[in-house]
C-alpha positions, 0 to 999 in steps of 0.5 A: 397112170394119172397118179404118176402124171400128177407126181411128175407135175409136182416134180416139174413145179418144184413141189415135194411129192407128198400124199397131201400135194398129190391128193390136191393135184388129183382133186383139182384135175377132177380125177377120182382120188384113191388114197391107197394108190396115192400112198403106194406111189408116194412110198415107191418114189421115196429115195428115187432121183426122178431126174435120173429116172427120166433120163434113163427112160428117155432113150428107151422110149426113143429106141422103141419108136425107131423100129416102128419107123423102120418097118414103115419104110420096108412096106413102101419098098415092097410096094415099089417092088410089086409095081416093078414086077407088074410092069415087067409082066405087062411088058412081056405080055405086050411083046408076046401079043406082037408076035401073034398080031 
């Protein structure tokens, strides 16, 4: 993953994503350099419009976060319902107690 981050850093800086540049970024970051991974990444990025790929990936990332946020709201609603049920049972019990008291 760090190689992809390095490539994105180069792209953001306006530098060409080459094996030499990516190796320099990885070395400067203190990461262990794997020549095979660098070659594979540079080869796989040939002809890829990175700006378009980022735009395409952004809605997917946002869409994945939305269900998680919706699930959190459901848990809160369930807790509220449980509290309402507890109060109703307590009220009923106190009403019955007054019959015998």
